[in-house]
C-alpha positions as CSV (number, residue, x, y, z in Angstrom):
1,M,89.5,233.4,265.7
2,S,91.8,236.4,265.6
3,R,95.3,236.1,266.8
4,K,96.3,237.3,270.2
5,R,98.1,240.6,270.1
6,V,101.2,241.3,272.2
7,I,103.3,244.4,272.8
8,V,107.0,243.5,273.2
9,G,109.2,246.0,275.1
10,M,112.1,246.4,272.7
11,S,115.4,247.6,274.3
12,G,117.6,247.1,271.2
13,G,119.3,244.0,272.7
14,V,119.2,240.4,271.9
15,D,116.9,239.3,274.6
16,S,114.0,241.5,273.6
17,A,114.7,240.7,269.9
18,V,114.4,236.9,270.5
19,T,111.3,237.5,272.6
20,A,109.6,239.2,269.7
21,Y,110.8,236.5,267.3
22,L,109.6,233.6,269.5
23,L,106.2,235.1,270.0
24,Q,105.8,235.8,266.3
25,A,106.8,232.2,265.6
26,A,104.1,231.1,268.1
27,G,101.4,232.9,266.1
28,Y,101.0,236.1,268.1
29,D,100.4,239.4,266.4
30,V,103.5,241.2,267.6
31,I,104.1,244.9,267.9
32,G,107.4,246.3,269.1
33,V,107.6,249.3,271.5
34,T,110.6,251.0,272.8
35,L,110.2,253.1,276.0
36,K,112.4,256.1,275.7
37,T,113.4,256.6,279.4
38,W,116.7,258.3,279.5
39,V,118.9,260.5,277.3
40,G,122.3,261.6,278.8
41,L,123.6,265.1,278.8
42,N,125.8,264.0,275.8
43,G,122.6,263.0,273.9
44,K,123.4,259.3,274.2
45,E,120.5,256.9,274.7
46,S,120.2,254.5,277.7
47,R,121.1,250.9,277.0
48,C,117.4,250.1,277.8
49,C,116.2,252.1,274.8
50,E,118.6,252.0,271.9
51,I,116.1,253.0,269.2
52,S,118.1,252.3,266.1
53,D,118.8,248.7,267.0
54,A,115.3,248.1,268.1
55,Q,113.9,249.5,264.9
56,A,116.3,247.4,262.9
57,V,115.1,244.2,264.6
58,C,111.4,245.1,264.1
59,D,112.1,245.8,260.4
60,Q,113.8,242.4,260.1
61,L,110.7,240.7,261.6
62,C,108.3,242.8,259.6
63,I,106.4,243.9,262.7
64,P,105.1,247.4,263.5
65,Y,107.4,249.5,265.7
66,Y,106.7,252.5,267.9
67,V,108.7,254.7,270.4
68,Q,106.9,255.9,273.5
69,N,108.3,258.9,275.4
70,C,108.7,258.1,279.1
71,L,111.3,260.7,280.0
72,T,109.2,262.7,282.4
73,A,107.8,259.6,284.2
74,F,111.3,258.1,284.4
75,H,112.8,261.2,285.9
76,A,110.0,261.5,288.5
77,Q,109.7,257.8,289.4
78,V,113.3,256.6,289.1
79,I,115.9,259.4,288.9
80,C,114.6,261.5,291.8
81,P,114.2,258.7,294.2
82,F,117.6,257.2,293.2
83,V,119.3,260.5,294.0
84,Q,117.4,261.1,297.2
85,E,118.1,257.6,298.5
86,Y,121.9,258.1,298.1
87,L,121.7,261.5,299.6
88,S,120.0,259.9,302.6
89,G,122.8,257.3,303.0
90,R,120.9,254.4,301.5
91,T,121.6,252.2,298.5
92,P,118.6,252.0,296.1
93,N,117.8,249.6,293.3
94,P,116.4,251.8,290.5
95,C,115.6,248.9,288.1
96,I,113.0,247.5,290.5
97,L,111.3,250.9,290.7
98,C,111.4,251.3,287.0
99,N,109.9,248.0,286.2
100,R,106.7,248.5,288.2
101,S,106.2,252.3,288.0
102,V,107.5,253.1,284.5
103,K,108.0,250.1,282.1
104,W,105.0,248.0,283.0
105,T,102.8,251.0,283.4
106,A,103.8,252.4,280.0
107,L,103.7,249.1,278.1
108,L,100.2,248.3,279.5
109,E,99.1,251.8,278.4
110,A,100.4,251.0,274.9
111,A,98.7,247.7,275.0
112,D,95.3,249.3,275.8
113,A,95.8,251.9,273.1
114,M,96.6,249.2,270.5
115,H,94.0,246.7,271.7
116,A,96.7,244.2,272.7
117,D,96.0,241.3,275.0
118,Y,99.5,241.0,276.5
119,I,102.8,242.7,277.0
120,A,106.1,240.8,276.9
121,T,109.7,241.4,277.9
122,G,113.0,239.6,277.6
123,H,113.5,238.9,281.2
124,Y,114.9,235.6,282.3
125,A,112.0,234.6,284.5
126,S,108.4,233.2,284.2
127,V,104.9,234.2,285.2
128,I,103.3,231.4,287.2
129,H,99.7,230.8,288.3
130,L,99.7,229.4,291.8
131,P,97.1,227.0,293.3
132,N,96.0,229.8,295.7
133,G,94.8,231.8,292.7
134,R,97.7,234.3,292.9
135,L,100.2,235.1,290.1
136,T,103.9,235.2,290.8
137,V,107.3,235.4,289.2
138,Q,109.4,232.3,289.1
139,K,113.2,232.4,288.9
140,G,114.7,231.8,285.4
141,Q,115.9,228.2,285.1
142,Y,119.3,229.6,284.0
143,S,120.5,230.7,287.4
144,R,123.3,232.9,286.1
145,K,120.8,235.1,284.3
146,D,117.8,234.9,286.6
147,Q,116.2,238.3,286.7
148,S,113.2,237.6,289.0
149,Y,114.7,239.8,291.7
150,M,114.2,242.8,289.5
151,L,110.5,242.0,289.1
152,C,109.6,241.6,292.7
153,R,107.2,244.6,292.9
154,L,105.0,243.8,290.0
155,T,101.3,243.8,290.8
156,Q,98.8,241.1,290.2
157,E,97.1,243.2,287.5
158,Q,100.5,243.7,285.7
159,L,101.4,240.0,285.9
160,L,97.9,239.0,284.5
161,R,98.9,240.4,281.1
162,T,102.6,239.6,281.1
163,V,104.4,237.1,279.0
164,M,108.1,236.2,279.5
165,P,109.2,233.6,276.9
166,L,112.9,233.4,278.0
167,G,112.3,231.9,281.5
168,K,113.5,228.4,280.5
169,L,116.4,229.5,278.2
170,T,120.1,230.1,278.8
171,K,121.8,233.2,277.3
172,A,123.7,230.9,274.9
173,E,120.5,229.4,273.7
174,V,119.0,232.9,273.1
175,R,122.0,234.0,271.1
176,E,121.9,230.8,269.1
177,I,118.2,231.4,268.3
178,A,119.1,235.0,267.2
179,K,121.9,233.7,265.0
180,A,119.8,231.1,263.3
181,A,117.1,233.7,262.6
182,G,119.7,236.1,261.3
183,I,118.8,238.8,263.9
184,T,121.3,241.7,263.7
185,V,121.9,242.0,267.4
186,A,122.7,238.4,268.0
187,E,126.2,239.1,269.2
188,K,125.5,242.4,270.9
189,A,127.1,242.7,274.4
190,D,124.9,242.9,277.5
191,S,124.8,246.1,279.6
192,Q,126.5,245.6,282.9
193,E,125.6,248.9,284.7
194,I,122.5,250.9,285.6
195,C,121.2,252.1,282.3
196,F,121.4,255.8,283.1
197,V,124.9,255.6,284.7
198,P,126.7,253.6,282.0
199,D,130.2,254.5,283.4
200,G,129.2,253.4,286.9
201,N,130.1,256.7,288.5
202,Y,127.1,257.2,290.8
203,A,128.7,260.1,292.7
204,D,129.1,262.3,289.6
205,F,125.6,261.5,288.5
206,I,124.2,262.5,291.9
207,E,126.1,265.7,291.9
208,E,124.7,266.6,288.4
209,H,121.1,265.8,289.3
210,A,120.7,266.6,293.0
211,Q,118.0,269.2,293.6
212,Q,119.2,270.0,297.1
213,P,122.5,270.9,298.8
214,L,124.8,267.9,298.8
215,P,125.9,266.3,302.1
216,Q,129.3,267.8,303.2
217,D,132.5,266.0,304.1
218,G,132.3,264.2,307.4
219,F,134.2,261.6,309.4
220,F,134.8,257.9,309.2
221,S,134.7,256.2,312.6
222,D,135.0,252.7,314.0
223,E,132.3,250.9,316.1
224,T,133.7,252.5,319.3
225,G,133.3,256.0,317.9
226,A,137.0,256.6,317.3
227,L,137.6,258.9,314.3
228,L,139.6,257.3,311.5
229,G,139.6,260.0,308.9
230,R,137.4,262.2,306.6
231,H,134.9,261.1,304.0
232,H,133.8,263.1,301.1
233,G,130.0,262.9,301.2
234,I,127.9,260.0,302.3
235,Y,126.4,259.5,298.8
236,R,129.8,258.3,297.6
237,Y,129.7,255.2,299.8
238,T,127.6,252.1,300.3
239,V,127.5,249.3,302.9
240,G,130.1,246.6,302.1
241,Q,132.4,249.0,300.2
242,R,136.1,248.5,300.8
243,R,137.9,250.3,297.9
244,G,138.2,254.0,297.6
245,L,138.0,254.8,301.3
246,G,141.4,256.4,301.6
247,I,141.9,254.9,305.1
248,A,145.2,253.4,306.2
249,A,143.9,251.1,309.0
250,G,146.6,248.5,308.8
251,K,143.9,245.9,307.9
252,P,141.0,245.6,305.5
253,V,138.1,247.7,306.6
254,Y,134.6,248.1,305.1
255,V,131.7,250.4,305.3
256,T,129.3,248.8,307.8
257,K,126.9,251.6,308.4
258,I,126.1,255.1,307.0
259,D,124.6,257.5,309.6
260,A,123.1,260.3,307.6
261,E,121.9,262.2,310.7
262,S,125.4,262.5,312.1
263,N,127.1,262.5,308.7
264,Q,129.4,259.7,309.8
265,I,130.4,256.5,308.1
266,I,131.1,253.5,310.3
267,L,134.0,251.2,309.3
268,G,134.6,247.7,310.5
269,D,136.1,244.4,309.6
270,A,134.5,241.6,307.5
271,V,132.8,240.1,310.6
272,A,131.0,243.4,311.3
273,L,129.3,243.2,307.9
274,L,127.5,240.0,308.9
275,S,123.8,240.2,309.9
276,R,121.6,237.5,311.1
277,E,118.5,239.6,311.1
278,I,117.0,242.4,309.0
279,V,113.8,244.4,309.1
280,C,111.9,245.6,305.9
281,D,109.0,247.9,305.2
282,D,107.2,249.0,302.0
283,L,106.1,245.4,301.6
284,C,104.8,244.0,298.3
285,F,102.9,240.7,298.4
286,M,103.0,238.6,295.3
287,G,102.6,234.9,295.6
288,I,100.8,235.3,298.9
289,P,98.0,237.8,299.7
290,E,99.5,238.7,303.1
291,L,101.1,237.4,306.3
292,Q,99.4,237.2,309.6
293,P,101.4,239.0,312.4
294,G,103.6,236.6,314.3
295,V,103.0,233.6,312.1
296,P,106.4,232.4,310.9
297,L,107.1,231.8,307.2
298,E,110.1,229.6,306.3
299,A,111.5,230.8,302.9
300,D,114.7,231.7,301.0
301,V,115.6,235.3,300.8
302,K,117.8,237.4,298.5
303,I,119.1,240.7,299.8
304,R,120.5,242.0,296.5
305,Y,120.5,241.0,292.8
306,H,123.8,239.1,292.9
307,H,123.1,237.3,296.1
308,T,122.4,233.6,296.5
309,A,119.1,233.2,298.4
310,Q,119.6,232.1,302.0
311,S,117.3,230.1,304.2
312,A,115.4,232.3,306.7
313,V,112.3,232.7,308.8
314,C,110.1,235.7,308.1
315,S,107.4,237.1,310.3
316,L,105.2,240.2,310.1
317,Q,105.4,242.5,313.1
318,N,102.5,244.3,314.6
319,D,103.9,247.6,313.1
320,G,103.5,246.2,309.6
321,R,107.2,245.6,309.0
322,L,108.7,242.3,308.0
323,R,111.4,240.8,310.2
324,I,113.7,238.3,308.5
325,R,116.0,236.0,310.6
326,F,118.6,234.1,308.5
327,R,119.7,230.6,309.6
328,E,123.3,231.7,308.6
329,P,124.4,235.4,308.7
330,V,124.3,237.3,305.4
331,R,127.0,239.8,304.3
332,A,126.4,243.5,303.7
333,A,122.7,243.9,304.0
334,A,122.4,247.5,302.7
335,P,119.4,249.7,303.7
336,G,117.5,250.7,300.6
337,Q,118.0,247.4,298.8
338,S,115.1,245.0,298.3
339,A,114.8,241.7,300.2
340,V,113.0,239.2,298.0
341,V,111.3,236.2,299.6
342,Y,111.0,233.0,297.6
343,D,109.5,229.6,298.3
344,S,111.4,226.4,297.8
345,A,110.5,226.3,294.1
346,G,112.0,229.7,293.4
347,R,108.7,231.6,293.2
348,I,108.4,235.1,294.7
349,L,106.2,235.3,297.8
350,C,106.8,238.9,298.8
351,S,109.4,241.6,299.0
352,G,110.3,244.6,301.1
353,I,112.8,247.4,301.4
354,I,115.6,246.8,303.9
355,R,115.6,249.4,306.6
356,L,117.6,247.8,309.5
């Protein structure tokens, strides 16, 4: 019987390197593929596609290696929506868009072209088969590195051919495996920022890539409508932000709402950031096929990547949107971010984009 073939998405980091190593050790016919998604104006590669390091790892493992050009797809599917969301006063999560629309799409295309059975990535999460026949993503057992949130929009077809070997490992264990195997990137630092904005300066990036006039300066106001000062474009701010406001209010104030229509940014105290209820649209069902309108679903919900999932009751409205009511208020629920719904075992049931 021939060995199962797997395409491993190679970023150049230690996680994808160990993924390839573990699958090779398990008997798979492994091929490494780097998706070239982004090159900065200075010619520097994104941290998701550092070709020289990825090539070096594949050479060490004696596996074939290829680079697939995804620059056009990444610009259309990730960069343009990212810029447009900020210009509209929302806070997007580009990694979630990229995973479904660019990375998984391109890796599966490569798998088909190379007659591979599976694709694999170095995410700290696992693909799980549920008793109801559905596939879902389960949280990584190492909670500090769990990346299931970023995978919340993968389809059943994508999950069917996905392998994620790191779901039960810690980062320290992954590095130890890499060291023991002599892998060159064993000590390579993790990337902390969005791959195409390595310096974290979103405003400059948006100004460089906007294809429409930028929003002009406007006013900060409080909940009563009283003006507190001038802001310098709504795309420079996000809900929950405190620093960089340039407002002397005599007490800590935060961005609580961005009103793109009036070009105003509402400021308030910490209490004003709390929400007991949010509404989501653009729903993606994963562990469950759908929800019946009005039928409550008790679950745990994350409203951003670095958020501890909170107990909530979810219900589908007649207009197709998902209403989520938390048992305890959550802080800084930002429109544009994803709300990811988990069951008690940490398996994704569904997700949606926060609107209200």
